[in-house]
N, C-alpha and C positions, 0 to 999 in steps of 0.2 A: 181494250180493241174494238175498234168502231166496226158495225157490220158493213160490209162490202158487195155489193150486187154481183153475180159472175160477170157480165158485162162491163161492171166498172172497174172490176177485178185485170179481168184480160187485159181492157186497155193500158190500165196502168203501167201493169208490166209490158207493156207493147215497145217501148223505147230499149228496153232492154233484147227485146226479140231483134229490134231493127239492126241495132249495132250488130249484133251476131250476124243478122245475114248478109248485112253490107258484108262486113268483115270476113268469113269465109267464105260470102259468093265470089267476091272481088278478089280475093288471093285465090280461088280454082280458076276464074277469068285466065289471073294473071301464069298460071301453072305453077303459082310458086307460094305456099301455102305462108305469108308473114311479110309478105313483098308488099302488102297495101300498108301506108302508115294507120296504126291505130290510133293516131288523134285523127282524122279523115273519118274514119267510122264512128268516131265518139261526137265528132262535129254533125255530123249528118243526124246520128240518133238525138244531140242535145236540140237540134233545130225542132225535130218533130216532137220532142217532149213541151219544148214551150208551145209548139201550136196547139197540142191536146190539150194541154191544162187549162183547167176552167178558169174565168177570171180576166181581169184586163189585163193587157200584153204588159204592163208596165210591171204591175203587180206579178206575172209570170216569170220575167225577168228577173223581179227582188229576190225572186225564192231561186232561183236558178242562182244568182250571186250568193243568197245564204248558204247554199251547200256546197257550194265553190270557197268559203270562205270559213266553212266548219272549222273549229279550231284544229282539231287533230289532221286536217286538210294542210292547213298553212304550214302546223308543229313539221310534219312531213317534207314538204318543201324546204323550210329553212334545212330541216337535216341533209335533203338532193343539193342544195345549194353549196353547204362547207363540203360534203362529201366530194362534188366537183372539181373543189377548190382544193381538197387536201390529195384526190388521185391527181390531179394535173400537177401540181408540184412535188411529190412524191415522184413522179414521172421524171420531169424535166431536172429537178436532182440527179436521179439514179438511183433511189431506192427500189423499185422494182427489178432491173438488171441486176441488182447488188442481191436482192432475197432471190430471186431464181438463182441466181449463180451458188447462194449459200446451198438453197434449199436442195440443188442437183447435186451439190459437193458432199451431202450428211445423208439424206436418204437412199436407200438403194432402189436403184431404176425400175425392179419390177415390182413394189411395193409402191410408187410414186402414185398410182391412185386411188389406192387405199389408205394410203397416206395422207394424203390431202381431203379425203372425205372422213378421214376420224380426229384430222385435228379442226377441220371445219367443227363436226360434232362438240367437240371438246370445247370450242372456243365460243361458241354459240351457248353450248349448256352453261358456262359461266357467267359470260356477258348479258346474257337472256334477253339477247336482240337480234334476229335473224337477219333486220337492215346492214347492225353494226358488222355482223361478223363479211356480208356480201361485200362491204365497203372496203375491209379490210384483206379480204384476199381474195377476190375476184381479179381484180387487176395481177396480179402475182401468178393465178392459176393459170391464164389466160395467155401471159408471156410464155410460158412451158410451154404451150400446144405444136411449136413447130419444134421444139427440142423432142414431143412426145410422140411427134408424127399424130396427132388429134386434131379437132378441129376448137376453135376458139368456144363454142357453142356447148362441146361436149364437157371442156373442162370447165366452161362455167357451171355446167348441169352438178357437177361433182361437188360444186361450196353451196352451190342453194340448196344441195338435199340436204347437208350436213346442217346447214342452217337452220333447217324447218326443224330439225330434232330439237335443238337447242331452245328455239320457239315454242315445240311442244310442250317440251318437258322441263326447263327451268324453271326454279323458285322464284326467280326476279322479272319472268317474262311476263306482260303485261296479257297476255292471253291465259296463260296459268292462274295469274292474279283474279282476273274477270270470271271466268271456271269456277274457282272454287269458295267466290266471295256471291255468285249469284244461286250455287246450290248448298253453301253454308256448311262446307265441309274442312277439311285439314289440307296442307297442299301434301303433307307427307304422305296421306293416304292417297291422294289422287294420283300421287306421283306412283305409289305402287300397284294402283287397277291401272295408269299409264303406260307402265314399263311391259307389262307383259303382252301389248298388243304392239307398241313399236319392235322389240327387241327382235322377233324375227325378222323384221323387214329389214333391220340394222346389221345384222349376220348375213343376211341374203345378198345385201348391196354389198357390204364388205368382199365377200366372196366374188363376187360379179366382177368387183375392181381390181381383184387380184390375178384373176383368168384373166383379164384382156391387157393388164398390167406384163403379164410374164412374157412378153415377148419385147416388150420394150429396150432400148438398150442405149441409154446415154453414159455411158460408164467414161470417165476421164474428164465430165464437163463441169463446170462450174468451179468455182474456187471461194476462198473467206476472205481474197485480197481488201475489199471495200467493206468491208463486216458493220463497219462505222453509221455505214447508210441504211442499214437495216435499223438502226434504233427508232426511228420516228413510227415504224409499224408496232415496235415489241412494247414504243411507250403508249400508243392507244390501246393494244390489246389489255395492258398491266391497269390501264387507268379504268379500263371498261367492269376488270374483270373486281376492283374496290366498287363497283355501282357509283360511276362518275357518269352525270348525266352526257348521253352521246351527244349532245349539239358542244359542250365544254372538251370533250375528250377531242372531237374534230378540229377545234379550233386551236388546240394545243400542239394537235399534229401539223395543221398548217405552220402554225409558227415555226416547229422543230425543225419541219423541211427548210425553212428559211435560213434558221440558223447555220443548218451544217450544210444546205447549198451556198451560201453565203463563205462559209470557211474553207471548203472543199473547192471553189473557182468554178461551183456548176451554172451560178447566175448571179446576179446585181438584184439592187432593188426592182430596174422594169422590168428584167426577165421572170423574176417571183412574181410581179403583178402580171406578168404576159400569162404563166404558164398555170396560173389562177384563173385568169381567166376565160381562157381556153379550155379548162375545166369546168367550169360553171356554163360555159356556152354549148357544152358537149350536154350537160344535163338539159338543156332547153326544151326536150321533144316531152321527158318525164313529166317538167313543171305542167307543159301545158294539157298533157292525158289527166294527169291528176286533177287538175284544175276541171276538166271538160269531167270527167267522170264524178268527181263529189258534186256538181251541179245538176248533172243528169242523176245519179242516186238520188238527190234530195225531193227531185221534182218527183219519182217513182214513190217515194215516201209521203211524201205531200198529200199526191193524189191516193193513195191505201193499197199500191202493190203490195207490198210487204205484208200488212196484215191482212190483206185476201190469200194472198199462199201458205200464209202460218193456218190459216182456217182450214185452207183444203187439205193441209198434210194431216193434222191432227184429228178430223172429225169421224176416222173409218178406222181409227187404233182399238183393237180390243184384246191384245195379247202384250205382254212384257218385250215377246219380240220384236212386235209392230211395232210398241211403242217405243222402243230405243231404234228403229229406223225410222219413223219419224220424226225423232229428236237431230237423227243425223241428216235427213233431209230438209229437216228445216233450217238449221246453222249454215249448211253447205248452200243452199238457196239463199241465204240472207248476206253470207259470204262473194256467192256469185253479182249479185245485186249492188252490195258495197263496195267490195275488193279491199275488202279492212276485216282481219279474223278477229281482231279484239271487237271492235263495234257488232259484227253479226253476231258474237256471243253473249253479248251487254245486250242488244237488241231482242235476240229469241231467249235471252236468260228465264225470264220470268214465266214463260210459257213451256221453256223446259223443265221448270222446276214445276209446274202444277201437273204435267205430264208423269212425272216421276213420283209426285206423290200420289195420283191418283191409281197408278198401276205396280205401286210399292218398289220403285228401282232403288237403289245403293246412289245417294247423292253422290260420292266418288267416281261410281259408276258414269253416270250421269256428267258430272263435270268433265271426266274424261272423253268422253265419246263427242263433247261440245268441242273440245278443246280440239282433240286428233281430227274431227274430220272440216272442222273450219280449217285445221292447217293444211291438210290436204286438198282443201278445194282453190285455197290461197297459192299454194305452190304449183299448181298448173292452168293457173288464169294467164292468159299473156298481158292481161294490163293490170293485175296484181304490183304493188311497189315492188315487192323485191325480185321477181323477175323483169321490170321495168328498168331499175338501177343495176340491175347486173347485167344488162342487156347494154346502158350508155355507157356503163364501163369498160366492155368487153369490145363496145363499135359493131355490135353486131344487132339484128332483131329480136326480140322478147321470144316472137311464137318460134326460131331457129334453136332456143334451147329445150323447148319443151319435148320433144321427143328422145332427149337424153335424160329427162329426169328419171330416174329410178328410182330412188327415194319416195317422194311425196305418191308415185302413185302404187308403190308397195305397202307404203302406209294404209292409205285409203282401203287398199285389198285386205290385209291384214286386220285394220278393223271390222271390215263388215263379214268377213270371217270368225271373228272374235262374238259378234252379236247372233250369230248363225250358232254358234258351238256354247252359247255361254246355256247355264241353268238358272240364272238369275233373273 
């Protein structure tokens, strides 16, 4: 890690502060949090970052482009495109309406919120991807909103919360793999340490949803008449459970929508193409934000902003508790800067391991902290991929979802409490 002066460090981090200031202040002026497009806030911050970065203008723009064109960024964009096409063709074919009808027919109305949350937890745990879970379930949950008397933002938040449960705990989640690899511990050991942290949050959130859903009355709503239109969703979930690549899963789902849609007369070739195109177009804002965020974070890393904050957070740790808090703050800030929990873990992993060794922390404990706090932050930032894609699928602002995110906030609180009460 290179040495960065305080002046250089704060200057390197200033684009992130510009983004937050523009986004929050503009929303306050508009008297509606989230009304201002995230893409515009990122564009202002990106222009500022290019201006303050050292070097020729062409070199600065090239570095920004390298950050935007990072392999992980482009892979995520490809998934966004396929997810949009799948969601668009599924809606046109009638899969969403059919699935909502079947769910309302089968699940007791008083347990609808808790049932959706538990289903999201189970699926994300099984497939190991929060994005895949959100893609599969958010359109269904938001379509149920009118029947349940809740907003689309509230219903989307249920799925997003459950999706981060799996992202944090699944044996095949990239965050879990990254955390255990950098700390050199076993998956099962990290899982055991992690479940003690997250279980209280899961139980409390489930209880909250049971209470909030107690007065929901959607009796005699829904049917199984068009059950066959549910098959693309079931196919996507089953393929994901078998560990199939998410891009391949979505591609197969799009083709399944086409076959069923053609057979039942929902659309023809042109109609299928048009619905897929509308779905992809609906992801345009998300794709633009992802590119701008990738470029911005690339410049911040190049200027030493991340190295600077790592040094600042770790220099005063002098006890096991402070060491754990430093690790938590470290990965949280890295995620805030990168908007990617896996990258945040990989970026700060070597530093976390050094702190862990210095203070005698259990590697599985540190791996759990890295994973948990990165998922906590990733779950509440309006420019994170999960909230952006959920908002895109629901047709709402990502900021509108945040007030309803019970699980991520309770996850962070539970993790903090675990640090303060731990004896190790």
